BAFI-3210 file (N, C-alpha, C; in Angstrom, 3 decimals, decimal comma, padded with zeros to 6 digits):
// residues 301
n [1|2|3|4|5|6|7|8|9|10|11|12|13|14|15|16|17|18|19|20|21|22|23|24|25|26|27|28|29|30|31|32|33|34|35|36|37|38|39|40|41|42|43|44|45|46|47|48|49|50|51|52|53|54|55|56|57|58|59|60|61|62|63|64|65|66|67|68|69|70|71|72|73|74|75|76|77|78|79|80|81|82|83|84|85|86|87|88|89|90|91|92|93|94|95|96|97|98|99|100|101|102|103|104|105|106|107|108|109|110|111|112|113|114|115|116|117|118|119|120|121|122|123|124|125|126|127|128|129|130|131|132|133|134|135|136|137|138|139|140|141|142|143|144|145|146|147|148|149|150|151|152|153|154|155|156|157|158|159|160|161|162|163|164|165|166|167|168|169|170|171|172|173|174|175|176|177|178|179|180|181|182|183|184|185|186|187|188|189|190|191|192|193|194|195|196|197|198|199|200|201|202|203|204|205|206|207|208|209|210|211|212|213|214|215|216|217|218|219|220|221|222|223|224|225|226|227|228|229|230|231|232|233|234|235|236|237|238|239|240|241|242|243|244|245|246|247|248|249|250|251|252|253|254|255|256|257|258|259|260|261|262|263|264|265|266|267|268|269|270|271|272|273|274|275|276|277|278|279|280|281|282|283|284|285|286|287|288|289|290|291|292|293|294|295|296|297|298|299|300|301]
n.u [000,878|000,568|001,512|-001,148|-001,680|-002,776|-002,134|-003,766|-003,299|-003,294|-004,972|-004,386|-004,784|-006,035|-005,820|-006,964|-009,129|-012,662|-015,752|-018,419|-019,920|-022,738|-024,128|-023,727|-025,546|-025,172|-023,454|-023,922|-025,690|-024,864|-023,775|-024,256|-024,097|-020,901|-017,808|-017,573|-015,025|-012,914|-012,787|-011,235|-012,231|-015,031|-017,506|-019,913|-023,426|-024,399|-024,436|-026,102|-026,008|-028,342|-031,722|-032,536|-035,094|-035,249|-034,849|-038,272|-040,285|-040,556|-036,922|-034,414|-033,264|-032,643|-030,528|-028,748|-026,279|-025,283|-027,200|-029,069|-029,117|-031,404|-031,361|-030,459|-029,772|-030,866|-031,224|-030,596|-029,818|-026,606|-026,491|-028,117|-026,810|-024,874|-025,874|-027,149|-026,261|-023,596|-022,663|-023,256|-021,216|-019,043|-016,709|-016,179|-013,420|-012,323|-011,519|-013,778|-015,746|-017,250|-019,503|-019,834|-022,100|-023,262|-025,346|-024,212|-021,122|-020,922|-022,392|-020,691|-018,694|-019,651|-020,855|-018,440|-016,818|-018,760|-018,269|-015,888|-014,912|-015,718|-013,903|-013,473|-013,882|-011,978|-011,817|-012,876|-014,801|-015,363|-018,241|-018,191|-019,483|-022,628|-025,337|-027,380|-028,874|-030,130|-029,140|-025,869|-023,598|-022,714|-022,373|-020,221|-018,229|-017,179|-016,061|-012,892|-012,478|-014,924|-014,510|-011,538|-012,758|-014,416|-013,005|-010,886|-012,183|-012,923|-010,430|-009,783|-011,205|-010,880|-009,029|-008,346|-008,191|-008,661|-010,371|-011,314|-014,107|-014,646|-016,360|-016,800|-017,923|-016,727|-015,287|-011,487|-010,412|-008,284|-007,389|-009,507|-008,553|-005,562|-007,024|-007,757|-006,302|-004,073|-005,188|-004,902|-006,198|-006,024|-006,614|-007,728|-010,429|-012,490|-014,605|-017,195|-020,914|-021,388|-023,696|-026,567|-029,404|-032,630|-034,731|-038,020|-040,207|-043,078|-044,555|-043,927|-042,149|-039,446|-037,429|-037,110|-038,132|-036,560|-035,633|-032,887|-030,237|-027,828|-025,252|-024,261|-022,172|-020,142|-020,702|-019,964|-016,978|-014,461|-014,471|-013,954|-010,972|-009,604|-009,450|-008,911|-005,905|-005,705|-005,417|-003,949|-001,314|-001,326|-001,927|-000,145|-000,459|-002,686|-004,317|-008,176|-010,000|-012,840|-015,713|-017,519|-016,765|-016,527|-015,180|-012,151|-010,327|-011,518|-010,443|-007,949|-007,306|-007,734|-005,924|-003,460|-003,730|-003,089|-004,605|-004,391|-006,320|-009,697|-012,895|-015,713|-019,012|-021,557|-021,763|-021,961|-024,835|-025,376|-023,990|-023,993|-021,599|-019,806|-016,827|-015,744|-014,575|-013,070|-010,841|-009,892|-009,191|-006,943|-005,220|-004,669|-003,629|-001,739|000,598|000,211|001,975|004,031|004,629|005,275|004,760|001,625|001,836|003,867|002,014|000,636|000,084|001,955|001,111]
n.v [-001,323|002,187|004,897|007,543|009,486|013,081|016,131|018,862|022,081|021,745|019,589|016,178|013,632|010,620|009,575|011,103|011,323|012,721|013,480|015,813|019,028|018,862|016,734|014,696|014,747|013,541|011,839|009,796|008,935|007,174|004,787|002,133|001,696|002,024|002,185|004,332|004,744|004,248|006,376|008,936|012,101|013,603|015,804|017,499|018,781|021,765|024,310|026,379|029,435|029,762|027,457|026,667|027,572|026,342|026,404|027,080|024,333|023,430|022,072|020,871|019,481|017,425|017,198|016,894|014,866|016,312|018,698|020,512|022,435|024,187|024,366|025,960|025,278|024,266|023,492|022,577|024,201|025,102|024,897|022,244|020,686|020,381|019,437|017,197|016,190|015,264|013,781|011,602|010,987|011,469|009,917|008,104|006,945|008,861|012,007|014,792|017,111|020,243|022,029|025,623|027,964|031,419|034,230|036,911|038,380|038,489|035,290|034,171|033,782|033,604|030,508|029,323|029,763|028,604|025,935|025,594|024,393|021,457|018,195|016,554|018,026|019,133|020,759|023,174|024,379|026,620|028,155|030,716|030,810|029,935|029,531|029,910|030,604|034,239|035,988|036,694|034,202|033,475|036,772|037,095|035,609|036,426|038,568|040,264|041,827|040,951|038,162|038,413|039,794|038,251|035,510|036,842|037,304|034,945|033,691|035,059|033,798|031,269|028,509|026,214|023,908|026,071|025,563|027,253|027,184|028,210|030,469|029,610|031,590|034,115|035,755|035,870|034,181|033,442|035,307|035,737|033,371|033,766|036,346|034,975|033,602|035,122|036,036|034,456|031,592|028,339|026,350|026,106|025,111|024,235|023,481|025,544|025,247|025,513|028,467|028,625|027,563|025,774|025,270|024,340|023,386|022,663|023,760|026,282|027,896|028,460|025,874|025,557|025,832|028,804|029,846|030,150|028,269|026,333|024,092|021,665|018,289|015,415|017,401|019,430|019,450|019,868|022,559|023,217|021,181|023,101|025,551|024,765|023,923|026,589|027,989|026,542|027,225|029,463|030,100|029,435|027,329|024,350|023,116|022,033|019,518|020,090|018,931|017,259|015,052|011,552|009,131|007,571|007,779|010,838|011,841|011,882|013,560|016,121|015,329|015,710|017,959|019,668|019,622|018,678|017,164|015,360|016,478|014,407|014,659|014,687|012,488|010,765|010,552|008,740|006,647|005,254|004,191|005,285|006,237|004,635|002,532|005,582|005,399|003,040|002,587|004,870|003,917|001,774|002,857|004,342|001,743|000,622|003,254|002,764|004,515|005,392|007,550|009,301|012,250|012,598|013,031|014,780|017,613|017,950|018,157]
n.w [-000,130|-000,574|001,022|002,093|003,323|004,506|005,388|006,254|007,082|010,295|010,509|010,273|007,634|006,724|004,187|000,706|000,707|001,392|002,489|000,419|002,280|002,598|001,466|002,044|004,433|008,229|008,355|009,908|008,020|006,227|007,355|007,009|004,648|004,020|005,323|007,806|008,589|006,756|005,654|005,153|006,105|006,760|005,400|007,584|006,896|006,003|008,989|010,632|012,810|014,104|013,526|010,098|007,650|005,022|001,373|-000,783|-001,928|-005,751|-005,100|-006,410|-008,837|-011,819|-014,096|-017,227|-016,978|-014,026|-011,549|-010,625|-007,243|-005,030|-002,128|000,638|002,684|005,192|007,946|011,817|013,341|015,242|017,559|018,272|016,201|018,207|020,451|019,960|017,372|017,177|019,716|018,173|016,529|017,221|017,647|015,646|013,772|012,135|010,578|011,207|010,208|010,085|008,185|007,789|008,036|007,225|008,080|007,885|009,002|012,281|012,788|011,500|013,300|016,108|015,450|014,955|017,270|019,204|018,030|018,887|021,240|020,684|021,527|019,157|016,751|014,805|012,596|010,497|008,091|006,171|004,914|002,690|-000,254|-000,991|-003,218|-002,753|-001,238|-000,035|001,644|002,983|002,141|-000,946|-000,952|000,195|-000,756|-003,390|-003,645|-003,076|-000,292|001,514|001,110|002,649|005,046|006,352|006,441|008,653|011,185|011,974|011,974|013,862|016,036|016,371|016,564|015,458|012,725|009,905|006,921|004,397|001,863|-001,432|-003,781|-007,438|-008,627|-010,490|-011,272|-011,228|-009,436|-007,649|-007,250|-005,197|-003,254|-002,061|-001,378|001,446|002,598|003,047|005,350|007,120|006,471|006,744|004,434|001,396|-000,187|-003,301|-005,463|-005,069|-005,691|-009,079|-010,835|-012,024|-013,555|-014,894|-017,150|-017,481|-019,881|-020,806|-018,581|-018,667|-016,709|-014,377|-013,111|-010,504|-007,173|-006,152|-008,628|-010,139|-009,254|-008,035|-009,651|-010,022|-009,967|-012,851|-014,779|-014,076|-013,711|-015,406|-015,484|-012,158|-011,898|-013,219|-012,631|-009,808|-009,783|-011,056|-008,211|-006,552|-008,155|-007,146|-004,226|-001,095|000,641|001,370|-000,980|-001,450|-003,647|-005,281|-007,118|-009,089|-009,129|-009,552|-009,764|-009,205|-010,794|-011,741|-009,603|-008,786|-011,439|-010,150|-008,060|-009,296|-010,293|-008,490|-005,653|-002,740|-001,170|-002,056|-002,048|-002,443|-003,941|-004,758|-006,382|-004,569|-004,216|-006,194|-006,060|-003,396|-002,434|-003,505|-002,769|-001,173|-003,417|-004,918|-002,849|-002,595|-005,269|-005,595|-004,256|-005,332|-007,763|-007,278|-006,478|-008,983|-010,211|-009,185|-007,309|-004,421|-002,163|-001,441|-001,958|-003,778|-005,961|-005,966|-007,471|-009,570|-012,434]
ca.u [000,027|001,159|001,668|-001,594|-001,680|-001,933|-002,646|-004,417|-002,696|-002,777|-005,534|-004,244|-006,409|-005,100|-005,684|-007,190|-010,938|-013,710|-017,586|-018,723|-020,996|-024,661|-024,328|-023,715|-026,047|-024,450|-022,213|-024,540|-027,450|-024,010|-022,916|-024,602|-023,377|-019,682|-016,807|-017,207|-013,677|-011,702|-012,623|-010,293|-013,210|-016,775|-018,558|-021,149|-024,026|-023,929|-024,498|-025,894|-026,541|-029,882|-032,213|-033,400|-036,292|-034,480|-036,273|-039,369|-039,726|-039,045|-035,408|-034,071|-033,808|-031,614|-029,947|-026,885|-024,179|-025,500|-027,795|-029,645|-030,288|-031,563|-032,174|-030,760|-029,096|-032,285|-030,252|-031,615|-028,821|-025,200|-026,512|-028,870|-025,731|-023,907|-026,286|-027,988|-025,654|-021,985|-022,114|-023,667|-020,837|-017,674|-016,311|-015,464|-012,568|-012,245|-011,761|-014,850|-014,977|-018,043|-019,629|-020,335|-022,838|-024,156|-025,956|-023,777|-020,035|-020,955|-022,873|-019,874|-017,670|-020,276|-020,893|-017,175|-016,771|-019,248|-017,268|-014,371|-014,534|-015,464|-012,627|-013,476|-013,837|-010,550|-011,407|-014,630|-015,371|-016,332|-018,901|-018,337|-020,119|-023,651|-025,396|-028,728|-028,889|-030,683|-028,402|-024,363|-023,234|-021,886|-022,054|-018,929|-017,402|-017,342|-015,216|-011,209|-012,762|-015,635|-014,172|-011,287|-013,061|-015,321|-011,694|-010,249|-013,229|-013,551|-009,779|-009,364|-012,609|-011,037|-007,214|-008,199|-007,698|-009,827|-010,875|-012,426|-015,397|-014,364|-017,240|-016,469|-018,958|-016,259|-013,743|-010,727|-010,547|-006,793|-007,138|-009,805|-007,653|-004,803|-007,475|-008,355|-004,079|-003,537|-006,013|-005,299|-007,204|-005,108|-006,710|-008,794|-011,326|-013,229|-015,114|-018,740|-021,577|-021,846|-024,648|-027,070|-030,812|-033,612|-037,065|-039,950|-040,616|-044,360|-044,788|-043,356|-041,363|-038,219|-037,158|-036,574|-038,918|-035,815|-035,476|-031,968|-029,170|-026,014|-025,353|-023,038|-021,963|-019,485|-020,939|-018,725|-015,446|-013,854|-014,125|-013,748|-010,339|-008,884|-009,528|-007,972|-004,890|-004,908|-005,777|-002,645|-000,121|-001,322|-000,926|001,126|-001,469|-002,560|-005,687|-008,332|-010,629|-013,846|-016,500|-017,904|-015,674|-017,536|-014,461|-010,893|-009,560|-011,572|-009,709|-006,878|-006,886|-007,170|-004,305|-002,070|-003,621|-002,324|-005,150|-004,052|-007,673|-010,151|-014,430|-016,619|-020,500|-023,235|-021,894|-022,686|-026,372|-025,290|-023,723|-023,548|-020,439|-018,297|-015,673|-014,681|-013,257|-012,197|-010,127|-008,971|-008,791|-006,001|-003,752|-004,069|-002,800|-000,163|000,912|000,528|002,710|005,743|004,560|004,922|003,839|000,466|002,521|004,329|001,328|000,071|000,811|002,850|000,760]
ca.v [000,116|003,373|006,223|008,412|010,839|014,246|016,663|019,991|022,188|020,816|018,066|014,420|012,789|009,191|009,441|012,118|011,411|013,918|013,884|016,839|019,490|018,521|015,102|013,455|014,446|013,958|010,758|008,688|008,179|006,535|004,170|001,108|001,576|002,531|001,917|005,646|005,169|004,252|007,896|010,636|012,949|013,774|017,196|016,877|019,635|023,734|024,756|027,958|029,928|029,251|026,604|027,181|026,210|026,755|027,362|026,308|023,242|022,518|023,071|020,167|019,262|016,675|018,302|016,428|014,931|016,650|018,554|021,902|022,588|025,578|023,786|026,698|025,608|023,803|022,700|022,892|024,785|025,028|024,283|021,129|020,271|019,970|018,780|016,029|014,973|015,389|012,836|010,753|010,961|011,745|008,428|007,720|007,353|009,874|013,224|015,329|018,903|020,893|023,291|026,942|029,620|032,405|035,638|038,510|037,399|038,078|034,950|032,957|033,441|032,952|029,510|029,316|030,074|027,465|024,619|025,389|023,353|020,214|017,651|016,043|018,519|019,838|021,719|024,024|024,835|027,979|028,816|032,052|031,007|029,495|030,945|029,423|031,532|035,650|037,196|036,250|033,585|034,287|037,680|037,658|034,837|036,764|040,187|039,945|042,087|040,714|037,240|038,767|040,374|036,927|035,121|037,092|037,902|033,495|032,973|035,375|032,920|029,953|028,609|025,647|024,274|026,994|025,910|028,887|027,292|029,440|030,569|029,563|032,328|035,148|036,757|035,750|032,686|033,707|036,736|035,926|032,798|034,720|037,017|034,623|033,700|035,836|036,451|032,977|030,604|027,358|025,741|026,407|024,080|024,594|024,686|025,213|024,847|026,847|029,303|027,896|027,530|024,561|025,938|023,402|023,875|022,332|024,459|027,336|028,386|027,651|024,086|025,312|027,814|030,166|029,947|029,625|027,332|025,649|023,444|020,257|017,242|015,425|018,549|020,994|018,964|020,589|023,785|022,890|020,848|024,391|026,413|024,287|024,330|027,769|028,499|025,627|027,493|030,929|029,887|027,842|026,942|023,301|022,509|020,593|019,950|019,419|019,328|016,255|013,650|010,220|007,630|007,858|008,473|011,777|012,648|012,372|014,425|017,026|016,314|015,950|019,719|020,615|019,093|017,758|016,247|016,012|015,699|013,452|015,175|014,327|011,347|010,234|009,988|007,833|005,337|005,656|003,613|005,876|007,014|003,555|002,945|005,936|005,280|001,791|003,375|005,983|003,143|000,488|003,618|004,810|001,107|000,582|003,164|002,949|006,126|005,359|008,441|010,019|013,350|012,457|013,236|016,743|019,547|017,411|018,591]
ca.w [000,476|-000,849|002,134|001,245|004,169|004,007|006,252|005,887|008,060|011,291|010,545|009,349|006,975|006,307|003,132|001,174|000,302|002,028|001,744|000,526|003,102|001,915|000,179|003,443|005,454|008,851|008,285|009,846|007,203|005,153|007,922|006,945|003,447|003,585|006,681|007,466|009,278|006,487|004,804|004,942|006,778|006,277|006,201|008,009|005,875|006,151|010,125|010,705|014,161|014,263|012,233|008,824|006,965|003,367|000,036|-000,933|-002,846|-006,102|-004,995|-006,778|-010,152|-012,211|-015,613|-017,952|-015,913|-012,829|-011,273|-009,551|-006,154|-003,927|-000,879|000,864|004,030|005,433|009,227|012,851|014,539|015,445|019,089|018,018|016,055|019,359|021,390|019,340|016,625|018,278|020,310|017,762|015,229|017,491|017,976|014,679|013,769|010,817|010,626|011,249|009,321|010,495|007,799|008,798|007,199|007,918|007,009|008,150|009,500|013,517|012,708|011,123|014,703|016,632|015,348|015,248|018,882|019,557|017,967|019,014|022,274|020,853|020,762|017,598|015,885|015,066|011,606|010,398|006,448|006,490|003,412|001,885|-001,651|-001,496|-004,142|-002,554|000,177|000,267|002,576|002,695|001,363|-002,237|-001,090|000,624|-001,041|-004,593|-003,232|-001,970|000,971|001,437|001,861|003,362|006,756|007,072|006,978|009,684|012,236|012,402|012,143|015,193|016,853|016,075|016,499|014,550|011,310|009,007|005,074|003,508|000,530|-001,849|-004,667|-008,640|-009,907|-009,918|-012,294|-010,877|-007,987|-007,519|-006,098|-003,633|-002,730|-001,927|000,038|002,304|002,507|004,239|006,412|008,248|005,937|006,499|003,396|001,050|-000,909|-003,906|-006,093|-004,803|-007,347|-010,164|-010,566|-013,159|-014,214|-015,517|-017,301|-017,720|-021,205|-020,835|-017,499|-019,046|-015,429|-013,889|-012,335|-008,959|-006,828|-006,563|-010,343|-010,700|-007,918|-006,992|-010,736|-009,597|-011,295|-013,468|-015,500|-013,612|-012,967|-015,766|-014,943|-011,288|-012,267|-013,869|-010,720|-008,719|-010,692|-011,114|-007,307|-006,257|-008,147|-006,844|-002,891|-000,147|001,779|000,382|-001,871|-001,475|-004,768|-005,035|-008,698|-010,114|-008,925|-009,883|-009,535|-008,506|-011,703|-011,623|-007,647|-009,625|-011,648|-008,986|-007,157|-010,186|-010,819|-007,371|-004,884|-001,706|-000,656|-002,425|-001,874|-003,080|-003,604|-006,125|-006,960|-003,168|-004,391|-007,610|-005,905|-001,872|-001,755|-004,273|-002,089|-000,661|-004,643|-005,135|-001,752|-003,245|-006,711|-005,645|-003,715|-006,513|-009,045|-006,792|-006,869|-010,468|-011,351|-008,275|-006,527|-003,054|-001,020|-002,805|-002,265|-005,197|-007,373|-005,855|-008,028|-010,683|-013,566]
c.u [000,805|000,811|000,673|-002,204|-001,495|-002,119|-003,206|-004,544|-002,752|-003,768|-004,240|-005,453|-005,315|-005,786|-006,852|-008,250|-011,551|-015,139|-017,666|-019,720|-022,677|-024,972|-024,341|-023,898|-025,176|-023,089|-022,935|-025,772|-026,168|-023,760|-023,063|-024,409|-022,016|-019,387|-016,640|-015,213|-012,795|-012,182|-011,590|-010,721|-014,387|-017,176|-019,280|-022,035|-023,796|-025,074|-024,769|-026,086|-027,744|-030,651|-032,774|-033,809|-035,899|-035,577|-037,144|-039,460|-041,107|-037,995|-034,385|-034,511|-032,631|-031,175|-028,543|-026,045|-024,359|-027,080|-028,255|-029,813|-030,457|-031,784|-032,147|-031,154|-029,908|-030,655|-031,353|-030,530|-027,699|-025,648|-027,618|-027,424|-024,769|-024,321|-026,575|-026,770|-024,113|-021,772|-022,507|-022,779|-019,488|-016,571|-015,961|-014,275|-011,588|-012,676|-013,364|-015,160|-016,947|-017,968|-020,081|-020,805|-023,251|-023,886|-024,985|-022,017|-019,640|-021,727|-021,953|-019,140|-018,550|-020,313|-019,464|-016,650|-017,832|-018,833|-016,014|-014,098|-014,375|-014,596|-012,622|-013,412|-012,661|-010,564|-013,351|-014,244|-015,798|-016,623|-019,255|-019,252|-021,127|-024,258|-027,047|-029,039|-029,236|-029,605|-026,949|-024,252|-022,246|-021,763|-020,174|-018,006|-016,913|-016,151|-013,535|-011,993|-013,897|-014,653|-012,804|-011,635|-013,708|-013,800|-011,207|-010,636|-012,803|-011,763|-009,292|-010,164|-011,901|-009,610|-007,024|-008,037|-009,343|-009,809|-011,904|-012,729|-015,159|-015,545|-016,283|-017,495|-018,266|-015,252|-012,939|-010,339|-008,693|-006,964|-007,649|-009,185|-006,614|-005,096|-007,220|-007,023|-003,744|-003,963|-005,774|-005,321|-005,470|-005,379|-007,801|-009,726|-012,472|-013,444|-016,921|-019,190|-021,415|-023,765|-025,519|-028,422|-031,962|-034,583|-037,607|-040,282|-041,933|-045,137|-044,727|-042,303|-040,585|-038,504|-037,626|-036,874|-037,576|-035,475|-033,826|-031,164|-028,386|-026,120|-023,580|-022,997|-020,941|-019,139|-019,483|-016,720|-013,963|-013,117|-013,608|-011,535|-009,064|-008,617|-008,687|-006,463|-004,461|-004,263|-004,314|-001,666|000,116|-000,997|-000,278|000,503|-002,294|-004,672|-006,810|-010,008|-011,801|-014,872|-016,900|-017,011|-015,977|-016,419|-012,890|-009,943|-010,089|-011,050|-008,218|-006,251|-006,710|-006,135|-003,270|-002,172|-003,124|-003,229|-004,678|-004,850|-008,210|-012,116|-015,075|-017,850|-021,661|-022,892|-021,748|-024,462|-026,850|-025,495|-023,107|-022,090|-018,964|-016,873|-014,608|-013,794|-012,849|-010,887|-008,565|-008,343|-006,531|-004,502|-003,331|-003,565|-001,492|001,087|001,807|001,638|004,048|005,233|004,415|004,489|002,988|001,413|003,507|003,828|000,875|001,004|001,357|002,565|001,471]
c.v [001,464|004,226|006,955|009,385|011,879|014,764|018,392|020,809|021,912|019,980|017,155|013,937|011,818|008,523|011,113|012,716|011,714|013,521|015,156|017,094|019,528|017,756|014,194|013,228|014,938|012,768|009,894|008,488|007,189|005,375|002,623|000,759|001,309|002,453|003,925|005,757|004,575|006,225|008,860|011,773|012,737|015,116|017,151|019,147|021,267|023,586|026,101|028,678|029,410|028,641|027,614|026,419|025,789|027,278|026,482|025,359|023,516|023,535|022,110|019,682|018,883|017,863|017,127|016,391|016,211|017,295|019,743|021,425|023,707|025,018|024,961|026,528|024,984|023,313|023,623|023,695|024,540|024,217|022,967|020,059|019,485|018,985|017,494|015,535|015,279|014,441|011,649|010,259|011,302|010,885|007,224|007,947|007,580|010,871|014,102|016,862|019,255|022,764|024,197|027,888|030,567|034,123|037,507|037,532|037,418|036,117|033,617|032,978|033,189|031,243|028,663|028,972|028,979|025,956|024,041|024,542|021,832|019,449|017,248|016,209|019,710|020,538|022,167|024,223|026,088|028,489|029,761|031,684|030,144|030,384|030,292|030,083|033,683|036,291|036,280|035,198|034,102|035,778|038,628|036,944|035,403|038,278|039,801|040,353|041,415|038,945|036,993|038,906|039,006|036,176|035,321|036,981|036,119|033,113|034,160|034,450|032,164|029,171|026,503|025,326|025,279|026,579|027,293|027,933|028,410|029,294|030,511|030,750|033,865|034,875|036,062|034,815|033,096|034,287|036,350|034,826|033,061|035,698|036,376|033,847|034,117|036,795|035,340|032,099|029,840|026,648|026,449|025,207|024,994|023,569|024,536|024,959|026,074|027,661|028,654|027,598|026,412|025,544|024,031|024,036|023,880|023,040|025,988|028,380|027,572|026,459|024,241|026,635|028,961|030,850|030,006|028,606|026,986|024,399|022,976|018,926|016,942|016,789|019,854|020,362|019,673|021,760|023,719|022,459|022,268|025,012|025,897|024,173|025,758|028,757|027,466|026,174|029,382|031,182|028,900|027,008|025,351|023,510|021,724|020,896|019,411|019,378|017,965|015,672|012,432|009,478|008,092|008,248|010,403|012,619|012,639|013,166|016,004|016,904|016,139|017,314|020,280|020,833|018,486|017,160|016,772|015,668|015,270|014,038|014,856|013,386|010,317|010,142|009,092|006,771|006,046|005,059|003,886|006,090|005,998|003,178|003,555|005,607|004,334|002,369|003,958|004,524|002,168|001,686|003,665|003,038|000,334|001,252|003,531|004,439|005,127|005,946|009,719|011,601|013,653|012,653|014,509|018,025|018,902|018,077|020,624]
c.w [-000,309|000,509|001,380|002,516|004,060|005,147|005,064|006,663|009,139|011,434|009,976|009,269|006,855|005,330|002,469|000,366|001,167|001,108|002,100|001,255|001,969|001,240|001,512|003,964|007,264|009,019|008,656|009,232|005,794|005,946|008,115|005,619|003,432|004,974|006,688|008,406|008,272|005,846|005,632|006,149|006,288|006,471|006,425|007,030|007,015|007,853|010,207|012,265|014,323|013,017|011,575|008,375|005,523|002,902|000,407|-001,932|-003,934|-005,462|-005,411|-008,046|-011,279|-013,882|-016,511|-016,929|-014,630|-012,844|-010,592|-008,484|-005,794|-002,976|000,220|002,427|005,134|006,682|010,806|014,153|014,558|017,163|019,147|017,380|017,356|020,299|020,688|018,337|016,877|018,323|019,699|016,733|015,716|017,638|017,310|014,547|012,341|011,497|010,440|011,033|009,682|009,282|007,932|007,495|007,830|007,236|007,193|009,187|011,525|013,674|012,334|012,505|015,608|016,634|015,101|016,271|019,801|019,516|018,749|020,178|021,919|020,218|019,639|016,865|015,696|013,798|011,031|008,758|006,989|004,455|002,602|000,687|-002,325|-002,347|-003,998|-001,822|-000,585|000,507|003,407|002,514|000,047|-001,792|-001,120|-000,513|-003,139|-004,386|-002,589|-000,537|001,428|002,361|002,606|004,758|006,712|007,640|008,379|010,422|012,688|013,000|014,072|016,438|016,773|015,871|016,039|013,360|010,519|007,365|005,158|001,786|-000,687|-003,875|-006,082|-009,512|-009,851|-011,171|-012,214|-009,757|-007,441|-006,517|-004,812|-002,397|-002,213|-000,383|001,427|003,207|003,752|004,986|007,650|007,193|005,741|005,323|002,400|000,189|-001,966|-005,476|-005,940|-006,364|-008,235|-010,271|-012,361|-013,066|-015,182|-016,056|-017,773|-018,146|-021,146|-019,849|-017,696|-017,307|-015,250|-013,323|-011,123|-008,899|-006,931|-007,670|-010,416|-009,352|-007,996|-008,886|-009,915|-010,499|-011,787|-014,158|-015,390|-013,948|-013,901|-015,452|-012,958|-011,381|-012,535|-012,753|-010,176|-008,940|-010,493|-009,788|-006,173|-006,841|-007,234|-005,232|-002,090|000,347|000,631|-000,095|-002,046|-002,740|-004,442|-006,540|-009,159|-010,056|-009,043|-009,066|-009,092|-010,007|-012,176|-010,795|-008,707|-010,478|-011,687|-008,085|-008,158|-010,531|-009,276|-006,251|-004,394|-001,289|-001,841|-001,958|-002,520|-003,146|-004,107|-006,390|-005,384|-003,239|-005,200|-007,108|-003,868|-001,375|-002,872|-003,927|-001,114|-002,415|-004,705|-004,591|-002,761|-004,485|-006,683|-005,313|-005,057|-007,412|-008,502|-006,918|-008,015|-011,071|-010,428|-007,271|-005,152|-001,533|-002,436|-003,126|-003,455|-006,316|-007,566|-006,710|-009,726|-012,249|-014,277]
res [m|a|r|l|n|v|n|i|g|s|l|e|l|k|n|p|v|l|t|a|s|g|t|f|g|y|g|t|e|f|a|d|l|i|d|l|n|r|l|g|g|f|i|v|k|g|t|t|l|n|a|r|e|g|n|d|y|p|r|m|a|e|t|p|s|g|m|l|n|a|v|g|l|q|n|k|g|v|d|y|f|i|d|q|i|y|p|t|i|k|d|y|d|s|q|i|i|v|n|v|s|g|a|c|v|d|d|y|v|e|v|a|h|k|l|a|p|l|e|k|i|n|a|i|e|v|n|i|s|c|p|n|v|k|q|g|g|m|a|f|g|t|t|c|d|g|a|a|s|v|t|k|a|v|r|a|a|y|d|k|t|l|i|i|k|l|s|p|n|v|t|d|i|t|s|i|a|r|a|v|e|d|e|g|a|d|s|v|s|l|i|n|t|l|l|g|m|a|v|d|v|e|r|q|r|p|c|l|s|t|v|t|g|g|l|s|g|p|a|v|r|p|v|a|v|r|m|v|w|q|v|a|k|a|v|k|i|p|v|i|g|l|g|g|i|a|s|g|r|d|a|l|e|f|i|l|a|g|a|t|a|v|q|v|g|t|s|n|f|v|d|p|t|v|t|m|k|i|i|d|y|i|d|d|y|c|v|r|h|g|v|e|d|i|h|d|l|i|g|i|i]
***
């Protein structure tokens, strides 16, 4: 077996395969289908300061080679997570990362502050890029100043590994990546969903209640690989790549382009065991190519 462990800041992953927030629930939903302990880590669904009902239905639509979603960060809030969810997942031998969202900077800070004491949560992923929330979300992720302001505030309140999730719906993603790096981010993850739209031509109206939503799935992968490649050359902190990964070969595209780790999202809906197959494929690939350490592959493009 090859050496597959990697580090994201001070967070050590046994392998570079993570699950993406919003596609894996709280992890327990998949416990009967895969061995959660084999994952490098899993990222729980977006967590906000207060409970959110999310957007009106319909809020998901299938597209060629992907899907649109406008769930709107439906969750029961950070206190519910701490009291009800954390006790059920804290004993897994896998890194648990909480995705954090907010409508204002103070929301992000308060959620991070509440999560900091949890012994088995050693990283958070700050979502400044969700395209489905009317307040906050992408508004912070589309400008250097906005992204930097959230990062700086959360960094001051949170001393564990801080990952900032970036939006692809920008002109120059590298400048935003450098802005959050300068304010203390330990890593960046990209890409979040691309802003898209689908129309029901028979009903002559949008397929989503919000009209637009986030496009994910294999259709976005070439865009995501390109952006990961650009950002990995622009920053010194680790890059986590995601966007349309459906196989081990897909995951290796990101790693070769510069990603230290990858997240698997939409494909969990198609094949709940896909992450296990990706871990096996990466290990087999390393053996076939005589690679003893995954680091020898990261960013060689």
